[in-house]
DRENTORMI-886651 format. One record per residue: z, y, x of N, C-alpha, C in turn. Coordinates in steps of 0.02 Angstrom, whole numbers, padded with zeros to 5 digits, always signed. Layout:
<recs>
ZYXZYXZYX
...
</recs>
This chain:
<recs>
+00466+00122-01738+00499+00085-01684+00458+00024-01666
+00449+00013-01600+00412-00046-01578+00461-00100-01557
+00450-00162-01577+00495-00217-01558+00486-00233-01485
+00530-00277-01458+00526-00298-01389+00460-00333-01377
+00429-00321-01318+00365-00349-01300+00314-00339-01357
+00301-00277-01376+00257-00264-01433+00186-00288-01421
+00163-00286-01359+00094-00306-01345+00084-00379-01364
+00133-00422-01349+00127-00493-01366+00131-00502-01442
+00174-00465-01474+00180-00470-01547+00114-00448-01580
+00086-00394-01558+00025-00368-01588-00034-00414-01573
-00035-00443-01513-00089-00490-01497-00085-00550-01543
-00025-00575-01555-00016-00632-01600-00037-00614-01671
-00020-00553-01693-00039-00531-01761-00114-00526-01769
-00150-00508-01715-00223-00502-01718-00257-00570-01707
-00218-00621-01694-00247-00686-01683-00278-00696-01615
-00255-00657-01566-00280-00663-01498-00238-00715-01461
-00269-00769-01441-00233-00821-01405-00220-00799-01333
-00160-00813-01308-00143-00793-01239-00090-00840-01211
-00087-00840-01145-00034-00876-01109+00016-00825-01085
+00079-00828-01107+00127-00776-01089+00151-00781-01017
+00169-00723-00992+00200-00716-00926+00258-00668-00935
+00311-00676-00899+00368-00631-00906+00346-00559-00900
+00353-00522-00955+00333-00451-00957+00259-00443-00940
+00217-00490-00964+00146-00485-00949+00108-00543-00980
+00046-00551-00959+00002-00603-00984-00028-00641-00926
-00028-00707-00932-00058-00748-00880-00132-00760-00894
-00150-00764-00958-00220-00775-00977-00229-00752-01049
-00292-00737-01067-00305-00712-01135-00378-00726-01152
-00391-00745-01215-00460-00760-01236-00499-00698-01254
-00466-00641-01264-00499-00578-01282-00472-00521-01239
-00492-00517-01176-00465-00466-01130-00475-00395-01156
-00533-00380-01186-00546-00312-01210-00499-00294-01266
-00488-00341-01312-00442-00327-01367-00371-00318-01343
-00350-00359-01295-00283-00352-01267-00274-00287-01230
-00325-00267-01192-00322-00203-01156-00315-00145-01205
-00349-00150-01262-00343-00097-01312-00272-00092-01339
-00241-00150-01350-00171-00150-01374-00125-00119-01321
-00133-00140-01258-00089-00116-01206-00095-00041-01195
-00155-00014-01206-00166+00057-01195-00148+00100-01255
-00128+00067-01310-00115+00105-01372-00049+00141-01371
-00002+00122-01327+00064+00155-01326+00055+00227-01302
+00079+00274-01341+00071+00345-01326+00138+00381-01331
+00139+00445-01312+00200+00484-01314+00228+00488-01385
+00184+00492-01435+00207+00497-01505+00246+00435-01526
+00228+00376-01499+00264+00315-01516+00336+00316-01489
+00344+00342-01429+00411+00348-01400+00452+00398-01440
+00421+00453-01460+00456+00504-01500+00477+00475-01568
+00432+00435-01598+00448+00404-01662+00507+00356-01655
+00508+00318-01601+00563+00273-01587+00629+00311-01583
+00628+00367-01547+00688+00408-01538+00710+00438-01605
+00662+00465-01643+00680+00498-01707+00711+00449-01756
+00687+00387-01756+00715+00338-01802+00788+00324-01786
+00803+00313-01722+00872+00298-01703+00916+00361-01707
+00887+00419-01696+00928+00480-01701+00953+00490-01773
+00912+00470-01821+00933+00477-01891+00987+00426-01910
+00993+00371-01871+01041+00319-01888+01106+00325-01849
+01105+00356-01791+01163+00361-01748+01199+00428-01756
+01265+00430-01744+01302+00493-01748+01273+00544-01698
+01275+00606-01717+01248+00659-01675+01299+00715-01667
+01303+00744-01607+01349+00801-01598+01324+00864-01633
+01262+00864-01656+01234+00922-01690+01251+00920-01765
+01277+00973-01790+01293+00977-01861+01232+01002-01900
+01237+00999-01966+01183+01025-02007+01171+01099-01994
+01225+01135-01981+01219+01206-01966+01182+01217-01900
+01198+01174-01850+01163+01178-01786+01088+01167-01795
+01071+01118-01836+01000+01103-01846+00965+01160-01883
+01002+01190-01930+00973+01247-01967+00958+01305-01921
+00997+01312-01868+00986+01365-01820+00931+01349-01769
+00904+01288-01774+00848+01271-01730+00866+01228-01670
+00930+01207-01666+00949+01164-01610+00926+01092-01623
+00900+01060-01573+00877+00992-01580+00872+00959-01511
+00864+00894-01511+00856+00856-01448+00782+00855-01430
+00770+00858-01365+00701+00853-01340+00699+00802-01285
+00652+00756-01288+00648+00702-01240+00616+00724-01174
+00641+00693-01120+00613+00705-01053+00606+00638-01018
+00560+00634-00972+00549+00572-00935+00606+00561-00885
+00638+00504-00890+00688+00485-00840+00658+00437-00789
+00616+00392-00813+00582+00345-00769+00520+00319-00804
+00466+00313-00766+00404+00285-00791+00382+00230-00743
+00365+00173-00770+00344+00116-00728+00276+00092-00752
+00227+00092-00707+00160+00069-00722+00145+00010-00676
+00128-00047-00705+00120-00107-00665+00048-00134-00669
+00031-00173-00619-00034-00207-00614-00020-00279-00596
-00046-00325-00636-00034-00397-00625-00100-00432-00613
-00106-00466-00557-00167-00503-00540-00150-00578-00537
-00184-00616-00579-00172-00688-00582-00219-00724-00533
-00195-00778-00502-00235-00819-00458-00252-00884-00493
-00313-00909-00479-00334-00972-00509-00288-01029-00488
-00268-01028-00424-00222-01078-00398-00160-01042-00371
-00101-01058-00395-00040-01025-00371-00032-01030-00295
-00052-01087-00266-00044-01095-00194-00086-01044-00156
-00146-01029-00182-00189-00980-00149-00159-00910-00153
-00129-00894-00211-00098-00829-00219-00039-00818-00173
+00003-00868-00168+00062-00862-00125+00042-00860-00052
-00009-00899-00033-00033-00897+00036-00061-00828+00053
-00097-00798+00005-00124-00731+00017-00068-00680+00027
-00018-00684-00015+00036-00634-00010+00076-00644+00054
+00089-00705+00072+00128-00718+00132+00090-00698+00195
+00023-00700+00191-00016-00676+00248-00019-00600+00248
-00022-00571+00189-00026-00498+00184+00039-00465+00205
+00095-00496+00189+00160-00466+00204+00170-00450+00278
+00163-00497+00324+00170-00479+00395+00115-00433+00419
+00056-00437+00388+00001-00393+00408+00019-00321+00395
+00053-00307+00339+00069-00238+00322+00131-00212+00359
+00169-00256+00390+00230-00234+00424+00214-00183+00479
+00159-00194+00515+00142-00148+00569+00085-00101+00550
+00042-00122+00504-00016-00081+00487+00002-00023+00443
+00035-00036+00387+00051+00018+00340+00123+00042+00346
+00164+00004+00381+00235+00020+00391+00270+00034+00325
+00279-00018+00282+00317-00008+00221+00389+00010+00237
+00422+00044+00189+00490+00066+00201+00540+00008+00200
+00524-00044+00163+00572-00098+00158+00535-00162+00139
+00556-00217+00168+00533-00283+00147+00594-00321+00124
+00595-00339+00060+00653-00374+00032+00638-00448+00026
+00688-00488+00040+00683-00560+00031+00737-00581-00020
+00714-00604-00077+00760-00622-00131+00765-00698-00134
+00825-00725-00122+00835-00797-00122+00853-00820-00192
+00831-00880-00208+00844-00908-00274+00916-00929-00283
+00956-00927-00231+01027-00944-00237+01066-00901-00188
+01129-00894-00200+01171-00855-00156+01187-00896-00093
+01176-00867-00036+01187-00901+00028+01247-00871+00064
+01294-00912+00082+01352-00889+00121+01366-00941+00175
+01420-00929+00213+01437-00976+00267+01456-01045+00240
+01476-01048+00178+01497-01112+00148+01439-01148+00114
+01381-01116+00110+01325-01148+00076+01301-01209+00116
+01299-01267+00086+01277-01328+00124+01203-01326+00137
+01183-01365+00186+01112-01371+00203+01096-01337+00268
+01036-01352+00293+01013-01324+00356+00964-01267+00342
+00971-01212+00379+00929-01154+00367+00888-01139+00430
+00823-01123+00419+00777-01110+00473+00755-01037+00472
+00720-01016+00524+00697-00947+00527+00637-00935+00483
+00603-00987+00460+00547-00977+00413+00576-00956+00346
+00555-00898+00322+00586-00870+00262+00547-00882+00199
+00483-00903+00204+00443-00910+00144+00439-00983+00123
+00477-01002+00073+00474-01069+00046+00493-01064-00027
+00490-01119-00062+00506-01118-00134+00577-01092-00146
+00583-01047-00194+00648-01017-00209+00661-00952-00173
+00615-00931-00129+00621-00867-00094+00564-00822-00114
+00579-00762-00137+00528-00716-00161+00526-00653-00118
+00475-00645-00075+00469-00585-00034+00441-00527-00075
+00456-00466-00054+00432-00407-00089+00422-00350-00039
+00374-00307-00053+00360-00248-00012+00381-00186-00053
+00418-00140-00021+00437-00078-00053+00411-00019-00013
+00380+00029-00046+00357+00090-00014+00383+00149-00055
+00419+00195-00022+00451+00250-00057+00415+00316-00045
+00415+00358-00095+00388+00426-00090+00434+00471-00131
+00475+00511-00095+00525+00553-00127+00568+00510-00173
+00568+00524-00240+00611+00486-00284+00574+00427-00316
+00511+00417-00297+00470+00365-00328+00455+00310-00277
+00429+00255-00301+00415+00199-00256+00363+00152-00285
+00334+00111-00241+00291+00056-00261+00325-00009-00238
+00326-00057-00281+00354-00122-00264+00301-00175-00278
+00294-00222-00232+00246-00276-00242+00279-00343-00226
+00268-00391-00270+00299-00457-00260+00257-00510-00297
+00272-00572-00282+00236-00627-00313+00278-00652-00371
+00251-00647-00432+00290-00659-00492+00279-00728-00520
+00335-00763-00530+00335-00829-00560+00290-00878-00523
+00277-00865-00459+00236-00910-00420+00163-00912-00440
+00141-00863-00482+00072-00865-00507+00036-00799-00503
+00071-00743-00501+00039-00678-00509+00064-00629-00457
+00019-00586-00435+00036-00532-00389+00051-00471-00431
+00114-00448-00431+00134-00391-00472+00143-00330-00427
+00109-00276-00443+00116-00212-00408+00143-00161-00458
+00199-00131-00443+00232-00085-00490+00243-00016-00457
+00219+00036-00489+00235+00104-00468+00288+00131-00515
+00344+00151-00487+00400+00177-00527+00409+00251-00509
+00401+00295-00558+00408+00367-00548+00475+00389-00578
+00521+00410-00535+00587+00430-00558+00595+00506-00564
+00547+00544-00538+00548+00616-00546+00475+00639-00552
+00456+00659-00611+00386+00679-00623+00366+00739-00580
+00414+00779-00560+00398+00839-00521+00375+00821-00450
+00386+00759-00429+00358+00737-00365+00282+00743-00364
+00252+00741-00424+00179+00743-00430+00155+00805-00468
+00199+00855-00474+00180+00917-00507+00171+00909-00582
+00206+00862-00612+00201+00850-00684+00267+00869-00717
+00263+00900-00776+00324+00920-00812+00364+00860-00835
+00427+00872-00850+00471+00817-00870+00473+00807-00946
+00449+00855-00984+00452+00848-01057+00403+00793-01080
+00424+00759-01134+00382+00707-01163+00327+00738-01204
+00270+00748-01173+00210+00772-01208+00153+00724-01193
+00101+00726-01233+00045+00681-01222+00010+00695-01156
+00005+00760-01139-00027+00777-01075+00011+00749-01016
+00078+00758-01017+00119+00730-00963+00116+00654-00962
+00115+00624-01021+00111+00551-01026+00046+00526-00994
-00010+00557-01013-00075+00536-00985-00077+00545-00910
-00049+00600-00885-00049+00614-00813-00009+00561-00775
+00049+00542-00801+00091+00492-00768+00057+00423-00768
+00028+00404-00824-00006+00339-00827-00065+00338-00778
-00101+00393-00775-00159+00397-00729-00136+00391-00656
-00083+00426-00638-00057+00423-00569-00033+00353-00553
+00002+00321-00600+00026+00253-00588-00030+00204-00574
-00082+00207-00616-00139+00162-00606-00175+00177-00540
-00182+00240-00523-00216+00259-00461-00178+00234-00400
-00112+00243-00400-00071+00221-00344-00075+00145-00336
-00068+00109-00392-00073+00036-00389-00140+00014-00360
-00194+00046-00382-00260+00026-00359-00270+00043-00285
-00246+00102-00264-00253+00120-00193-00212+00074-00149
-00154+00052-00173-00113+00006-00135-00149-00060-00125
-00179-00086-00178-00216-00149-00173-00278-00141-00130
-00313-00084-00138-00372-00072-00097-00353-00070-00023
-00296-00038-00009-00273-00033+00061-00263-00103+00090
-00234-00147+00052-00222-00215+00076-00288-00254+00085
-00333-00245+00037-00396-00281+00041-00439-00255+00099
-00435-00190+00114-00474-00163+00169-00451-00194+00235
-00388-00215+00239-00363-00246+00300-00395-00314+00312
-00428-00341+00260-00460-00407+00266-00535-00402+00275
-00562-00340+00275-00634-00332+00280-00659-00347+00350
-00722-00365+00355-00752-00380+00420-00767-00316+00458
-00785-00323+00521-00797-00266+00565-00859-00227+00542
-00861-00162+00556-00919-00122+00538-00978-00139+00583
-01038-00120+00561-01097-00132+00602-01098-00085+00662
-01140-00101+00711-01141-00064+00773-01160+00009+00763
-01205+00023+00716-01227+00092+00704-01170+00134+00677
-01132+00107+00629-01075+00143+00601-01021+00155+00654
-01008+00104+00694-00957+00110+00746-00976+00164+00796
-01040+00166+00816-01063+00217+00864-01058+00287+00834
-01073+00293+00769-01068+00358+00737-00997+00384+00736
-00949+00338+00730-00879+00358+00726-00851+00376+00795
-00863+00336+00845-00829+00345+00909-00865+00395+00954
-00928+00411+00939-00966+00459+00980-00977+00524+00943
-00985+00581+00978-01002+00644+00945-01066+00638+00906
-01070+00670+00849-01129+00665+00806-01138+00729+00766
-01192+00733+00730-01205+00789+00685-01203+00762+00614
-01157+00788+00574-01148+00766+00505-01160+00825+00458
-01209+00820+00415-01227+00873+00368-01239+00939+00404
-01270+00934+00462-01287+00994+00500-01230+01023+00541
-01172+00990+00541-01113+01016+00577-01094+00967+00632
-01071+00993+00689-01050+00947+00743-00986+00911+00723
-00984+00846+00737-00926+00804+00722-00903+00771+00785
-00847+00796+00815-00822+00765+00877-00806+00691+00866
-00816+00652+00917-00804+00580+00912-00731+00561+00909
-00718+00506+00876-00651+00477+00874-00651+00420+00925
-00640+00436+00987-00649+00389+01042-00597+00333+01040
-00623+00272+01035-00580+00214+01032-00541+00206+01097
-00475+00195+01091-00432+00186+01149-00398+00249+01173
-00422+00307+01152-00389+00369+01172-00322+00374+01135
-00266+00385+01169-00200+00383+01136-00195+00428+01075
-00221+00489+01079-00215+00535+01022-00256+00509+00963
-00316+00484+00976-00358+00458+00923-00326+00397+00890
-00298+00352+00930-00268+00293+00902-00205+00309+00862
-00167+00358+00885-00108+00379+00846-00130+00410+00780
-00184+00449+00781-00210+00480+00720-00232+00427+00670
-00270+00378+00692-00294+00326+00647-00238+00282+00621
-00189+00268+00664-00132+00227+00642-00092+00262+00588
-00083+00327+00595-00044+00365+00546-00083+00376+00481
-00149+00377+00486-00190+00382+00426-00180+00321+00381
-00166+00264+00413-00156+00201+00375-00088+00198+00339
-00045+00246+00351+00023+00243+00323+00023+00241+00247
+00068+00202+00219+00071+00194+00146+00091+00259+00110
+00124+00304+00143+00147+00366+00109+00090+00403+00076
+00030+00400+00107-00027+00438+00082-00055+00409+00017
-00034+00349-00002-00060+00318-00062-00036+00352-00125
+00018+00389-00121+00046+00420-00181+00010+00485-00199
+00016+00535-00155-00011+00601-00171-00059+00626-00119
-00088+00582-00080-00134+00604-00028-00097+00628+00034
-00134+00655+00082-00103+00679+00144-00116+00753+00153
-00073+00786+00189-00080+00857+00205-00076+00866+00280
-00091+00927+00302-00084+00943+00373-00013+00928+00396
+00035+00949+00357+00105+00941+00377+00128+00867+00375
+00111+00831+00320+00136+00762+00315+00106+00717+00369
+00042+00727+00385+00011+00686+00436+00035+00707+00506
+00044+00772+00516+00066+00797+00582+00136+00770+00599
+00180+00767+00549+00248+00742+00563+00246+00669+00586
+00201+00629+00558+00196+00559+00578+00169+00553+00649
+00116+00593+00664+00086+00589+00731+00134+00616+00784
+00171+00668+00767+00219+00696+00815+00273+00646+00834
+00286+00597+00791+00333+00545+00808+00306+00497+00861
+00240+00496+00869+00209+00454+00919+00187+00493+00981
+00169+00557+00971+00146+00600+01026+00189+00663+01025
+00242+00666+01066+00285+00725+01068+00244+00788+01085
+00259+00843+01050+00225+00905+01063+00159+00914+01026
+00143+00867+00983+00082+00872+00943+00086+00934+00898
+00037+00978+00902+00042+01044+00869+00002+01047+00804
+00015+01100+00766-00021+01112+00704-00095+01126+00718
-00110+01159+00774-00180+01173+00792-00217+01107+00805
-00185+01062+00840-00216+00997+00853-00227+00959+00787
-00179+00965+00741-00186+00932+00677-00246+00960+00638
-00254+01026+00639-00311+01057+00605-00377+01031+00634
-00381+01027+00699-00441+01001+00733-00454+00928+00713
-00401+00888+00712-00409+00817+00696-00427+00807+00623
-00401+00849+00578-00421+00844+00508-00495+00860+00500
-00519+00909+00539-00590+00925+00538-00631+00865+00561
-00608+00832+00614-00643+00772+00638-00646+00719+00584
-00589+00707+00552-00587+00655+00500-00632+00672+00441
-00635+00736+00422-00677+00756+00366-00751+00747+00383
-00771+00769+00442-00842+00766+00459-00865+00696+00474
-00819+00653+00492-00836+00582+00501-00828+00543+00436
-00813+00579+00381-00808+00549+00314-00750+00500+00307
-00697+00510+00347-00637+00469+00339-00596+00493+00280
-00595+00558+00269-00555+00587+00215-00598+00636+00175
-00574+00653+00116-00607+00703+00074-00553+00744+00039
-00567+00807+00028-00517+00851-00003-00511+00835-00077
-00449+00833-00101-00436+00826-00172-00450+00893-00205
-00494+00896-00255-00513+00961-00285-00454+01004-00305
-00461+01068-00289-00412+01120-00307-00343+01109-00276
-00341+01076-00219-00278+01065-00183-00290+01072-00108
-00236+01072-00071-00239+01071+00002-00224+01001+00028
-00235+00952-00014-00222+00882+00004-00287+00844+00013
-00282+00790+00051-00340+00748+00064-00324+00676+00045
-00377+00638+00032-00369+00566+00020-00420+00528+00061
-00401+00467+00080-00446+00425+00119-00505+00403+00076
-00564+00403+00106-00621+00372+00073-00618+00297+00083
-00656+00259+00044-00656+00187+00050-00678+00166+00121
-00731+00197+00146-00754+00181+00213-00705+00204+00266
-00674+00263+00254-00625+00288+00302-00566+00242+00309
-00543+00216+00253-00486+00170+00255-00505+00106+00292
-00565+00080+00277-00587+00018+00309-00593+00027+00385
-00623+00083+00406-00632+00095+00477-00565+00107+00513
-00521+00146+00481-00456+00160+00511-00416+00096+00520
-00418+00053+00469-00382-00011+00473-00412-00055+00528
-00478-00059+00530-00511-00101+00580-00495-00078+00651
-00503-00013+00664-00492+00013+00732-00418+00007+00752
-00373+00020+00704-00302+00015+00720-00282-00057+00735
-00304-00104+00693-00287-00175+00704-00318-00200+00770
-00379-00180+00784-00412-00202+00846-00373-00178+00907
-00352-00115+00904-00317-00085+00962-00247-00114+00971
-00209-00118+00916-00138-00138+00921-00128-00213+00925
-00175-00252+00898-00164-00324+00894-00210-00365+00938
-00261-00333+00966-00306-00369+01011-00306-00338+01080
-00324-00274+01084-00332-00242+01149-00265-00237+01187
-00215-00208+01156-00151-00198+01191-00119-00264+01213
-00111-00314+01168-00081-00377+01190-00123-00412+01244
-00189-00408+01238-00232-00441+01286-00227-00408+01355
-00226-00341+01357-00219-00307+01421-00152-00323+01454
-00100-00330+01412-00034-00348+01440-00036-00417+01472
-00073-00463+01441-00078-00531+01469-00121-00533+01532
-00167-00485+01539-00210-00483+01598-00179-00446+01657
-00119-00420+01648-00085-00384+01702-00072-00431+01761
-00097-00413+01821-00086-00456+01879-00013-00466+01896
+00029-00418+01875+00101-00422+01890+00138-00467+01841
+00102-00495+01792+00135-00538+01743+00163-00600+01778
+00227-00615+01770+00256-00674+01803+00218-00738+01786
+00215-00783+01834+00176-00845+01824+00201-00887+01766
+00267-00890+01756+00293-00931+01702+00272-00904+01634
+00266-00838+01629+00244-00808+01565+00169-00816+01558
+00132-00806+01613+00059-00813+01612+00038-00884+01591
+00076-00933+01612+00059-01002+01595+00065-01016+01520
+00105-00974+01485+00114-00984+01413+00067-00939+01372
+00031-00894+01406-00015-00848+01372-00086-00873+01380
-00120-00893+01327-00187-00922+01334-00237-00877+01370
-00238-00812+01354-00286-00767+01386-00270-00760+01460
-00206-00751+01476-00187-00744+01547-00204-00807+01586
-00190-00865+01557-00204-00927+01591-00278-00937+01603
-00319-00921+01551-00392-00928+01558-00420-00878+01608
-00395-00816+01606-00419-00764+01651-00404-00781+01724
-00344-00806+01736-00327-00823+01805-00367-00884+01830
-00382-00929+01784-00424-00986+01803-00495-00961+01821
-00519-00912+01782-00585-00883+01796-00585-00848+01865
-00532-00810+01879-00528-00775+01943-00527-00825+02001
-00490-00880+01992-00487-00930+02045-00555-00964+02055
-00590-00977+01999-00656-01008+02003-00706-00963+02039
-00703-00897+02024-00747-00850+02058-00731-00846+02132
-00666-00846+02148-00647-00843+02218-00668-00906+02255
-00664-00963+02222-00688-01025+02254-00763-01022+02267
-00800-00993+02220-00872-00988+02229-00888-00941+02289
-00850-00888+02295-00859-00842+02351-00844-00877+02417
-00790-00916+02417-00772-00952+02478-00826-01003+02498
-00854-01036+02446-00906-01085+02459-00968-01051+02490
-00981-00990+02470-01039-00954+02496-01026-00923+02564
-00964-00933+02588-00945-00906+02654-00955-00832+02659
-00935-00796+02606-00940-00723+02607-00871-00695+02621
-00865-00659+02675-00800-00630+02694-00784-00571+02650
-00723-00565+02631-00703-00508+02591-00704-00444+02632
</recs>
């Protein structure tokens, strides 16, 4: 049987100095030794814990039942694998998370954004409340669901970014429910991979623009490994819908398939067909946006593919579309006066027209 917070107990027994964090570590003088302790928990330890308590607690099985071979067998009910990243300065960590949160609202479309207040708020609660939701005592969190499982991310104790993958049904990932070492290893591996892909997805949203050569290779037709690769033309509605849906958080769990990606795109482009999806998957593969997961019909984003999809999607949805709306000549004057781009553009048009008038050139 392992006591509560065994990793901390074992670290103390080995003489490893550390700074504790709720259900984690804030700092440690021997990271390698601590990592070894944390990775030491195996399926046999859980079975040993169960066997010890089974021998002490009443059981519905009689001695005769056991003699006939009846016994209890453990199955996974829930597995939680977490990743904790500490920041040198808590203010920097919270600022990063608060900037990331609204960024992901439209880019990855999380299923839920939770705001947990440090106190219960009702109509009788004294004080003045503003629309700004991020302040001391308020903890935002991002939730992304996949079947019965989910990823949750939040800022812990004002110092650490905690990412947790919770698997409530192992069959969501083609893993058996029985407590065996193989199933244990598979679940731990999936949890770490999902956490890392989630963090990579967020970091890619902060990367700088690609170089001109890479951008031209993506948006124009090219030859890749001797095969023609149709271009992913920037601004084309179907292409932009494809890239936006590729950024979806759902794919971080088990990759994407023809069907899962097609259902997302069909929500943006009515009538989008399976044949079109097959063609678009071919485009994404030859442009190195995705790669097939071995021995499956699923695909996963490459690091460059994720970076390019994020960049093109953010550029189109947050720069091009809003800017074109502000440049609309039909935009009412009172709104144009409050839009910097519209105001500057109209001033430019007036300046050009004045120059034409000065040159006495008739329209």
